[in-house]
C-alpha positions, 0 to 999 in steps of 0.5 A: 499499499505504501509502496503504490502511494509512493510511485503515485506520488513520484509521478505526480511530482514528474508531471508537475517538472514538466509542466514548469519546463514547458512554462519555462520554455513558452515564457522564453519563447513569448519573451523572444517573439516580443523582443524581435517584434520590437527590433523588427518594428524599430528597424521598419520605421528607421527604413521608412524615415530614411526614404522620405525626401529631406526637410529643411528646418527654417522658419519658413514653414514651407516643408521639404527643399526643392531640388534646386535648394538641395543641390546647394548643400551638396555642392561640396560633394566630390562627385559634383564637378563644374567641368564643361564638356569637351568641345565638339571636334566633329570626329565622332558626333554626326548629329550633336544636340545643343543646349544653353549651358545656363539652363541646368534642367535641359542640360541634365536631360541631355546628359542623362540621355547620353547625347553631346551638349555642345557648350555655349563657348570654348574652343575647338580644335580642328584642320584650322589649328584652334577655333573660338566659338561663342554663341553661334559665332567663330573667331580667330584669336589674336596676339602679338609682341614687339618681335612679330611688329619687327619681323613684319616691319623688316619684311615689309620694308624689304618689299619696298626697297626692292620695289624702288620707286614704285608706290607701295601701300600697307593695309592691315585689315582688323578682325571681328574680335576687335569689335564683337563684344564678348564679356571678360569673364568669358575670355578669362574663363576660356583663355581666349585673348584679342590684343588690341589691334588698333595698337598693333596697327600703330605699332606697324605704322611707326616701324615701317619706312616713311615712304610706305603709304599706310592705308588705316581702315580701322576707323572705317570698320569701326563706324561701318561695323554694325552694316555686317562686315563679317561673317559669323561662320567664317573667318573672312569680311564680307564684299561690302567690308571690302568695299569700304577698304577700297574707298580708303584704298582710292583716297590714299592713292588718289584714285576716283572710286567707283560708287557702289550704287553702280553694281547690282547686289546680289544674293548667292546664299541665305544660308552660307556656312563658312569654314568655322562651321565646316572645321567645327561642325558646331550646331550653333554655328550652323544655326547662325548661318550667314547671308552671302551678298555680292556685287556684280562687277562683271555686269559692268567691267570686262576683265579676264584671268589667268589662273596659275594653278600648280604647274598649269594655267587656266584662262576664263572671263571675268572676276566674279564667280557665283557658281563656285558650290564648294566654298562661296568665298571663292566667288571672289576671283574664282579660286585661292590660286598661288598667282592670278593675272587680270587684264581689266578696262581700267587706266592702262597707265596703271598697273597693281601687283597684290601681295595678300591673303584671302582678304585680298580676292574681294577688294581687288574685284573693286579695282577692275575699273582703276587699273589695266592690269592687275597681278595677285600673288598669294604668299601663302602658295606662291614659292618663287621669289618676286624680286624681278617682278618688283624691281622691273617696270611692270608695275606702278603701284604695289599693295600688301593687304592681310587680315592683322591675324595672318600679319601677326603669325605668318606673314612676315616670313612669307614676304621675306621669301617672296623678297628672296631672303 
């Protein structure tokens, strides 16, 4: 009897122990679950808070800052740069897209789509060397030094020495960057420099032989600049600008000029795209295409040309060629040849030798009624000495005409070559 009672007591003790153990395990599970839920809830809240837009706490009570507001606070981040896109070189972009850099929203869209964004201003390296573009206009940089002035005037004086008693005229033509307004801050940012061309011209005049007649066209260009004397897309001046040079030359040479109204002014192309465009492929320049007008000299005066092209000679009639499709500027004299002899209907007692760059071609067309003979030498292409030509009696007048850019860069060496040095 006592033995059975002991067995039942042991069973009851074991049941109680089991129940206590189960209760303990359940209690631990409940506590663990509660802790887990608490931690999960906190993490969830943190994740949700981190995904919300950042707020700027100020006194305005306007709520979250806009994108523009936030960008100001992120300007010190290393991933944000102020670098402009590299200028379009024309080598890898067939159809570049152009967006004003002053519009962040537009630039952001273009850059995110992977398309090229042409800078509003900057340098472009190309077959011309370096071309500076500003809001659809092309420019050549102009610099000079006292050494350049000395070299140019030395070569100029050498030409005069060889020419003897012949009248020698020097015409320096200012370029567009002298008169076009570009903010100083932009020039400084891009390292674009256009030296004072007035100062350069005065230095040349002061150092050149006193018997050389300097035809100063600076004031004329400054006065008439708003009449469109330069192209947007090409480094050359217009036919109208050349006419103004012609008027100043006639005044210096004692020649009665032909009134422009004698000629019919014709439109050749109202979408002329010159070398600044072909060299850079700039869509900004393309959208800023030029109107190309010319005075039809051939309608009024007859002239014939003998063109020295390579080792051959080509004869043709006229000095205006409006059918030159490759490059509209070849309308003047027909092409870029090393030498062109022109027989004109002007004063047979006067003959002219013109030495010059591309500024010479449109200028020469206006001289047809004033001279019986004109010879044009392009010093960039002509490799022989003209010493005998200058020393002989074939010419009464000699004109050296050039853009300041060429005079300040290479003309001095080309003139020295022509002089036989």
